[in-house]
N, C-alpha and C positions, 0 to 999 in steps of 0.2 A: 341488590346487594349480590357479589362475582360470586360464580360457581365454584367451586373449589374442587381439586382432581387429586385425588389421592388414591396410593394403591394399584387398583386393578385398574384402575382407569388410566395412571401414568403409565403403564404396561402399553395401554392401547395406540399412543402415541409415541411409543419407543419405534425408533429404527434401532433393530438387533443387527450387531455385526454378524459376518458368516465369512465363509473360503471364498463368496465371489466378491466380496468388498475389501479395497484397500483398506479403509480407515478401519483401524483395530479396535475401537471404542465402540459400546453402547451409545447412541445418544438420543434425547429427549427434545422434541420442539412442541413449543405452545406460542399461542398467539391471543394476548390479553383482548378484551372487546374493544378496547380504545386503541388496538392498533400495534400496540408494543409488541413484538418478537422476543422470546426466551429460547435460547439453546442450552441446555445442560449434558455436559459430558463428565458422568461420575467417574472417577479413577479413585477408587476405598484403598485405605493403607496409608498414604501418606502424609495424612495429618495437615494437610494445606488445601488451599482453596484460592483459585484464580480469579477474579472477578472482573470481567470487561464491559464496558459500556461503549459500544461501536455507533459512532453517529456517522450515517451515511452520506455526509456531507464534506466534501475536502475542496481544494483551489476550482476544482471544476464547477464548482456552484456560485462562483464569483463572477457574473453575469452584468454586475451594472459598472459602467465608465467610473474610473477613478476610485473603486470599492473593492480593487485585490487584495489580498491578503488577511480579509475578517476569519474566513476557516481556523488559520493558525494562531489568529490572535484569541480566539476563545479556547484554544489549548492552554492558553496563559491565563484567560480570564476565569475561566472557572473553577480556579482554585483561591479567588475572592471571596468564595463562601457566599453565606444566606445570613439572614436577621439570627436565625437560631443558632447557626452554626458559621460565623466568621471567619476568615481566612487562617486567622491567625489558631481559632480555636480548632478548625476541623484537622489544622495541620497539625497541632499537639495530641488530639486524639489519636489522627492515624499513626506518628512516632509512638504515641504509649503504646497501641498496639503490635508494634514492631512491623508494621507492613510495610512493603515494597509498592511505593506509589509512584506513578509516571503517567505520562501521556506522548502522543505522536499525533502529527497531522499529515497527510499525504493529497494526491491529486482528486482521490476519491473519498475520503474518510479521516476522522477524528476520531481518536481512540483512548478511552481513559481505562488505566488497568490498577488494580491492586492484587496483591498475593500476600497471604495472611495465614495463622491458624485457624483452623475450622471454627473453634469455640467464638471467633469473633464475627461470625457472620452475618448473623442478625444485625449486628451495630454499621457492619461496613454497607448493608442493604439501605438502613436507616439514611446512614449519611449522604449516599449516591442520590436515593430518590429524590432527597430534598435539596442538594444541588442543582440537580438536574429539572425540577421544578420551579424553585425559588431563587434562582441565583438573584444575589443583590450587588451593587454596585452604583456608586455616586458620579458625578464628573470628574471630581478631582483623581479617584481611584484609576477611572477608565484613562484619563491623560497620562498618570504614572505608567501604567500596564503599555498603554500606546508607545510612550517614548522608548521604554525597555525593548520593545518588540523592534522598533527601530535600530536600537542600538544593536540587537541581535542580528539584524541585516548586515548592519554594516560590518560585523566581524564577519560573516560570512562570506562577504566581498572579498576577504583576505585568502577566502581558499581557492586554489584553481579549480577544481572541480565544481564550484559552485559559477564560477564565474562561467565556465564552458556550458552548465546546464543552460543559464541564464540566456547565452547566444543561441546555443541550441535549440531552446521553444520558441523564444523571438522568431528566429530565422525559420524554422519548420512549419509553423502556424499561422494562418491571417486572421482566421474569427473564431475557431473553437479557444475554450477559456484555456486548454492546455499550453496556450502562447506565454503564460506566466508561471513561475517556479510557485512552491507551497508559499512562498513567504509574501510573493506580489511583485508587484513593479514597483520600484524604489520609490517613485513621485506619490504612490498611492499609500504607501507604508510611512514614507515622512509625512504626509498629511493627514494619517489617522487620529491624531489629538483632536482635530476639529470633528471627529463621527459620532460621539455620543449618541445620537438621539437615534442613527443608523442601526448602529451596533444593537440597540435595544430591538429594533425591528427585524434586524438578522437573526437574535438568538429566539425571538418568539415564532419567526418562519420555519427553522430549522430545527431548533432542539425541542421536538414534537414527538410523543410516542410512536407513531408509525414510520418515523425515519432514525428509529434506534433499534438496536439487538444487544440486547443483554445476554452473555456467553457467562458461564458458571462452570469452570473446569477444578474437578479436584475431589475430595474427600467431603461428601456431606449429602446429606438426605433432601432427596428430588422432592418428595411429597411436602415436606417443612419449609423448603426453601422459594417453592412456587407459591405457598400460602404466604409468606412474608412477602414475597413480591408482590404480589396481587392486593393484599393490603396495603404497601406501600407506594406503590405506582398506581394501582387503580381508578385513583379520581383525576388522574395528569389527563388533562384535557388534549384531543387531538386537534390538528389545525395546519398540519404539514402544507406548504406549498412548493412544488417543484420548481427548479430554475430552467428557465429557456434557454436553453443552449443551445447556440447555433453551429450546425454541423460543419466540418470543415470540407470544403470543396476537393473533388479529385486532383490528385498530384500533377502536374502539367510540366515537371521539368526541375532536373537537378537543381540544388541550392548550394550555396556555398558561403563562407565567411570565415574571418578569421579574428583571435582574442588574442591581446596584447596582456598578459599576466604582468604587474609592475615591479615583483620582484624576481627570483631563481626559481625555476621549475622545470624538470623534464618537460617536453614537449608533449601532446598529449592529440591524438586523431581521433574523431568520432565518427563513425560513419552509421547515420539512422536514417532508417527507411519505415515509411508509413504504413505501418502495418492494419491490422483489426484490433476489435475489443475482444476481451475475454469472452470466451464461447466456448465449453468442452464439446458443444455439439458441432461446431465448423473445423473440418476436418484439418482443413490447410493450417488454422491457428493453430491444431497441436502438434501439426507436423513440424511448422516453424519454431515451436519451441525444443521439437528434438535436433532440427537442423542446428539452434545456435550451438548446443554442446558437441554435437557431431562435428561441425565447422571449425569450433574456437576454442571448445574446451582444451583441459589439460594436458588431453592425451592426444588430440588433435594434429594432423600434419604441420598446420600452421603455425599451431603453438609449439610446436619441436623446433620447427623451420628457423623461426622468427625469435622466440626467448632462450632456447637451448642450444643449438647449432651457430646462426649467426650472431647472436646475443643481440640483434639489432632493438631488441623490445625490452623493455623492464616486465611488463605484463601485459594480457589481452585477457579483455572481457566481452562476453556478449549475452546479451537477455532479451526475451519476449516478457512483457510484463503483465500481471494481470488487472488492466484497465478496465473502466465499465465504458469507455468509449475510445475509438479507434485512437491507437496510442503510437510510438515509436519504437522499431525493432533494432537495437543499437549493436554496433561492433566497435570497442575504444580499444585502443593502443596505448601505451604509455611508452614514447619512443626515447633510446638514451641518448641522440644527436640529433638534432635539427637537419642536417643533411642527409638522413635516413629516412625521412618522413616520406619523400616520394616511392622509396623501395618497398618501403611497409605499406603503404598505402595499394600498390601494385600488386602484392603477395596477397591481402585482404581481399582485393577483388576478383586476382586470378582462383581464389579459392572457392569465393561465391559460384563463379562460372562452370568450375569442376562438377560442383552439387546440381547445376542445371544441365550440363550437357551427360553426364555418367550416372547412372543408378548407385546408391551407396550398398555396400558389402552388405547382406543379411544378417549376417552374424556381429557387425559392427554395430548396426542398429540395435539388434537384440541386448547389447551389452549398455547402451547406452539408456535404452528402456529401463533395465533393471538399474542401472546407476542413478536415474533420475525417480524410479518408485522408491527404492533403499533408501535416498538420499532424505527423500521426505520422511519416510517412517524413522528414522535415524532420530528426527528432530523431537519426537512425540515423547520424551522420556520424563517431562515432569508437568504438572497442570499448567504453569508460566508458559513453557516452551511449545506445548500441544496447543494452546489457546493462540498463542503468537503465531504458530504456523498455520492456523485455519481462517485466521483474521481475513487475508487478502481475499479469500475465496467467497466470506461472508460479506466483503464489503462490494464484490463485482455482483453476486447472484443474488446475496440476503440469506441464502442458504446454507448450510452444511453439506448438502448432497453433491455440491461441486467436486468434492474431493474425489468421489466414487467415478462421477462423470467423468472428469477431465484424465485419471487415470484409467479407466477401461478405454476410453476411447483413447490414449497413447497406446495401448497394446495393440490395437489394431492399424496403425500405422503401417504402410508398406514404403517399399523403396521409392515406389511410383509417385506416391504422397509426397515423400520428403522433395522429389525432384521437382511436382509441381508447386510447392510452396515457396521452393528458390525461383521459381521462375516469375511465380505472382508476385511476391512482396521484393526482393531484394533486385530491383533494375533501377539505373540510372534515375530514369522521372521520377520516380518514388525517393528519391536519394538527398539529405541534407549532408553536406561535408562540413565538420568545423575543424578547426586546427587553432591549439592552442599553444603560445611560445611564450618564454619568461622573458623580459626586457633585459635581465641579467644572464649573462648564459652560465650554466650549471657548471 
């Protein structure tokens, strides 16, 4: 029988918020004997609970040739239900609770979440524990859903941003599974209806307690909720098998490709640089996150020049993702006219060179640090938003302490660190350049 933690025992594994921490809420963590990790973030008074099941498997885990797209497929398939609660019954109960229910897939995770009144928490735990342990579907249901997923892929192909991302990944990576998008390669998705037996093996391999994190945020009693989770998930058998993901070789030179969108669209320029995995203890990685905002944020010189003054770009975006493996640090510009693409690219590259040769103003760096920190904190205004904000960190490191580790490390970044990160990551030999143009001029 699983030992229940209550009262004082819960306090022993609670991580309390303090003046030294960035994350403002007390949180509690517990790992069940079968490996299932549970994270509680109590937020009393709202009357709402957000319940997340984070499977730490995404498209990066799709290593078998011809089998990409299955992580996203199970985002759909999990709503088919079980023998006890078939899909239509599950939907009817969730709708009857007035719950907001959804799911999403990324390179590194598949997340299922519901937000509902706290009085319904016990029922939600029962429903979610059942479908994660007892998902059931026959071949015809599988083939119907696989066809629907291919339909979604075809719909995504009508979006310029999807076509660009697909080309970028295929060009930038040779071996790592980040080479394909979350949707998967088209040939694999098209052939998915023939993969019924493989889908069952995929579920048994990755949907295991050691590979799942339960995140409960909102107005609930921690001791009572833990008891319910232990009773509903305690018999879930471990058996997770990690994927043998091939590391990507060191970048050896710039890569370029062009994409022609079959319709009308503004041109898009994407400069993607091979970076590092999410690591709060990697000072270069943390500095690169700040560099993206310093160089290309809405208050940067490059943004003012290209978007406001010259009006050659509709928008500029830059981002350093929180991926589990080395990913792409991207600078993207939506350009107003095709003939302005060379000038826009030149400005973006010259901006990077400035940060490589000159130290950033310390006061400007301090403002960006503050903006990053309080931008994160402003998201934490409800159970659902708080959960959504911390899920990427949970995916990357499996724990919520990544929040404080990241922002404390960010506070320590110096102008010299920014310059070093610019020199390390943002070089031509690490760069992939993708240009998308419409077949019909806008």
